[in-house]
C-alpha positions as CSV (number, residue, x, y, z in Angstrom):
1,M,-4.4,14.9,1.0
2,I,-0.8,15.1,0.4
3,A,-1.4,15.1,-3.5
4,L,-3.8,18.5,-2.9
5,I,-1.2,20.0,-0.6
6,L,1.7,19.4,-3.1
7,G,-0.6,20.5,-6.2
8,G,-1.3,23.6,-4.4
9,A,2.4,24.3,-3.6
10,F,3.2,23.6,-7.2
11,A,0.5,26.0,-8.3
12,L,1.6,28.8,-6.1
13,L,5.4,28.4,-7.0
14,S,4.3,28.4,-10.5
15,L,2.5,31.7,-10.2
16,V,5.6,33.1,-8.6
17,T,7.7,31.8,-11.3
18,F,5.5,33.2,-14.1
19,C,5.7,36.5,-12.2
20,L,9.5,36.5,-12.0
21,Y,9.7,35.7,-15.7
22,A,7.3,38.4,-16.7
23,H,9.2,41.0,-14.5
24,D,12.7,40.0,-16.1
25,K,11.0,40.4,-19.4
26,R,9.7,43.9,-18.7
27,A,13.2,44.9,-17.2
28,A,14.9,43.5,-20.0
29,Q,12.8,45.8,-22.4
30,K,13.4,48.7,-20.3
31,G,17.1,48.3,-19.5
32,A,16.5,47.9,-15.8
33,W,17.7,45.6,-13.1
34,R,17.2,41.9,-14.2
35,T,16.4,38.9,-12.2
36,P,19.4,36.6,-12.1
37,E,19.1,33.6,-14.4
38,K,20.1,31.3,-11.3
39,T,17.1,32.6,-9.4
40,L,14.7,32.1,-12.6
41,L,16.2,28.5,-13.1
42,A,15.9,27.6,-9.4
43,C,12.3,28.7,-9.3
44,S,11.4,26.6,-12.2
45,F,13.3,23.5,-11.2
46,F,12.1,23.5,-7.5
47,G,8.4,23.8,-8.0
48,G,7.5,26.4,-10.6
49,A,8.2,24.5,-13.8
50,M,4.7,25.0,-15.0
51,G,4.9,28.7,-14.6
52,G,8.1,29.0,-16.2
53,T,7.1,27.0,-19.2
54,L,3.9,29.0,-19.6
55,A,5.9,32.2,-19.4
56,M,8.4,31.0,-21.9
57,L,5.5,30.2,-24.2
58,F,3.2,33.3,-23.7
59,L,5.8,35.9,-23.1
60,R,8.4,34.6,-25.5
61,H,11.0,35.0,-22.9
62,K,14.3,32.9,-22.5
63,T,13.1,30.5,-25.3
64,R,16.3,30.6,-27.0
65,H,18.4,29.5,-24.0
66,V,18.8,25.8,-24.0
67,S,19.5,25.7,-20.3
68,F,15.9,27.2,-19.6
69,V,14.2,24.7,-21.9
70,L,16.0,21.8,-20.4
71,V,15.4,22.9,-16.7
72,N,11.7,23.5,-17.2
73,A,11.3,20.2,-19.0
74,V,13.0,18.3,-16.3
75,G,11.3,20.3,-13.4
76,L,8.0,19.4,-15.2
77,C,8.8,15.7,-15.5
78,W,9.7,15.3,-11.7
79,Q,6.7,17.4,-10.5
80,I,4.4,15.6,-12.6
81,A,5.8,12.4,-11.2
82,A,5.7,13.6,-7.8
83,L,2.0,14.4,-8.0
84,V,1.3,11.1,-9.7
85,A,3.1,9.4,-7.0
86,A,1.2,11.5,-4.3
87,I,-2.2,10.4,-5.9
88,V,-1.2,6.7,-6.1
89,L,0.0,6.4,-2.5
């Protein structure tokens, strides 16, 4: 049950994170107000790493920033570990 709730939370946060990356990409192209990098990084690390990673791959956004690659990789690792732990326990 906990794994299902945790997985749902990660999925929702990933969707929100993907949308934030997409909004930031559009804003960058139009010269409009941008989403702060701290916000994108925090959303990726604290539950939305899958969405951040998918946005980087599909939207080609923030791919040259080492901090984004690292934060999404570390976020994915801990989020997968948390899901595995929730399933096992």
